[in-house]
C-alpha positions in Angstrom: 14.0 32.5 13.7 15.9 33.5 16.3 13.2 35.6 19.5 14.6 39.4 18.8 15.8 40.9 22.2 12.5 42.6 22.9 10.3 38.7 22.6 8.9 37.4 26.0 10.9 35.0 27.7 10.9 31.7 26.7 11.3 28.7 29.1 11.6 25.2 29.1 12.5 22.4 32.2 13.1 18.6 33.1 12.8 17.5 36.6 16.2 14.6 36.7 16.1 11.8 39.8 19.0 12.2 41.6 21.1 9.4 40.4 24.5 10.2 38.1 22.8 9.1 34.7 20.7 12.1 35.4 23.6 14.8 35.0 24.0 12.7 31.3 20.2 13.9 30.8 20.6 17.0 31.8 23.4 17.6 29.3 21.6 16.4 26.4 17.9 18.7 27.6 20.3 21.1 27.4 21.0 21.0 23.9 17.8 19.9 22.2 16.1 23.3 23.9 18.6 25.2 23.1 19.1 23.7 19.2 15.2 23.7 19.0 15.2 27.7 20.0 17.9 28.3 17.2 20.5 29.3 20.0 23.1 26.8 18.8 25.8 29.3 19.8 25.6 28.8 23.4 25.1 24.5 24.1 28.3 24.3 24.9 29.1 26.6 27.3 25.9 25.5 28.5 26.2 22.1 28.7 29.3 22.6 30.6 27.7 24.6 33.6 24.9 22.2 34.0 27.9 19.2 34.1 28.7 21.1 36.7 25.7 21.6 38.3 23.9 18.4 38.0 26.8 16.7 39.3 26.8 19.2 42.6 23.1 18.3 43.0 24.2 14.7 42.9 27.0 14.5 44.8 26.0 17.1 47.8 22.7 17.8 47.4 21.6 14.0 46.7 17.4 14.5 45.6 15.9 15.4 42.7 17.3 18.1 40.9 15.5 20.4 38.0 17.1 22.0 34.8 15.1 25.2 33.8 16.1 27.2 30.7 15.1 30.8 30.0 15.7 32.3 26.7 15.2 36.0 26.8 16.3 37.7 23.5 20.2 36.7 23.5 20.6 35.5 27.1 19.8 32.5 28.5 19.4 32.2 32.3 20.5 28.0 32.9 18.8 27.4 37.5 19.4 23.9 38.4 16.8 23.8 41.6 18.0 21.0 44.3 16.0 20.4 47.8 19.6 21.4 50.0 19.7 24.9 51.4 23.3 24.7 51.6 24.7 27.1 48.9 27.4 26.1 46.8 30.6 28.3 47.5 33.9 28.6 44.7 37.2 27.1 47.0 40.8 27.7 46.0 42.4 24.1 45.6 45.6 23.1 44.8 47.0 22.0 41.4 46.9 17.7 42.5 42.6 18.4 43.8 40.6 16.2 42.1 37.6 17.9 43.2 37.0 22.2 44.2 36.6 23.6 40.5 32.9 23.7 39.0 31.8 27.1 41.0 34.7 28.6 39.3 33.6 27.1 35.8 30.4 28.3 36.0 31.7 31.8 37.1 34.9 32.0 34.4 31.8 30.8 31.7 28.6 32.7 32.9 28.5 36.2 32.7 26.5 35.9 36.0 25.8 33.3 39.0 23.9 33.5 41.5 22.3 31.7 44.2 18.2 32.3 45.0 17.0 30.6 47.7 14.1 28.7 48.4 11.6 26.9 50.0 13.1 23.4 50.3 16.2 24.0 49.0 18.2 25.7 46.8 18.8 27.4 42.7 22.3 27.4 41.6 21.7 30.3 37.9 23.7 31.6 35.6 23.7 33.9 32.6 25.1 32.7 29.8 25.1 35.5 25.9 25.9 33.2 23.8 28.2 34.9 22.7 31.4 34.2 25.1 34.7 35.7 25.6 36.0 33.3 24.9 35.1 32.7 21.6 36.0 36.7 20.9 39.9 35.8 21.5 39.7 33.0 19.3 40.3 30.6 21.3 37.5 28.8 19.8 39.0 25.8 16.8 36.1 25.5 14.8 32.6 25.7 14.6 32.2 22.8 15.6 30.5 22.2 18.3 32.7 19.2 20.9 31.1 15.8 21.9 30.9 16.6 25.0 29.5 13.8 26.3 31.9 11.6 24.4 35.0 13.5 26.0 33.0 13.2 29.3 32.1 8.7 28.6 36.2 9.1 28.4 36.7 10.8 31.3 35.0 8.4 33.4 36.8 5.3 32.8 36.2 2.7 30.2 36.1 0.1 32.6 32.9 2.5 35.0 35.2 3.0 37.7 35.4 6.4 37.4 39.3 6.4 37.2 40.9 9.1 35.0 44.2 9.4 33.6 45.2 12.8 33.6 48.5 13.6 31.0 50.1 17.1 31.4 51.0 18.5 27.9 
């Protein structure tokens, strides 16, 4: 049963190590948690966002990080806490840049996002509504959720080098 909009908030969190394998584990935690709450409609966007925020924590903070999900009615709040107080910011890079698009992607997918400073670090958060503008525009190809782990594993390169070949459409 899905919580009503008047339901008390439900929350779940997990701490992850600073290693790159933790990004995949964070995606799985998010998918499992949202599915257990009956909120499958937010899984794809939440996995995409947690991939970006967890990767930022691994690359830029280099500290263990916490992923926290809060469900209040149909609104999902996703937070990633790390041990560095430097706030991320949206950047504008050229089309050939290989980094710098993560926070812009978070902003595009989320209803809102921000950074809250806390003692010993920060929390980067976003809110997802479940029914996204992408869904309303009809750009979602089907009801079947894509396998984000499989996609990102391919993007990591079969040889483990992280090399990615991009083809223009």
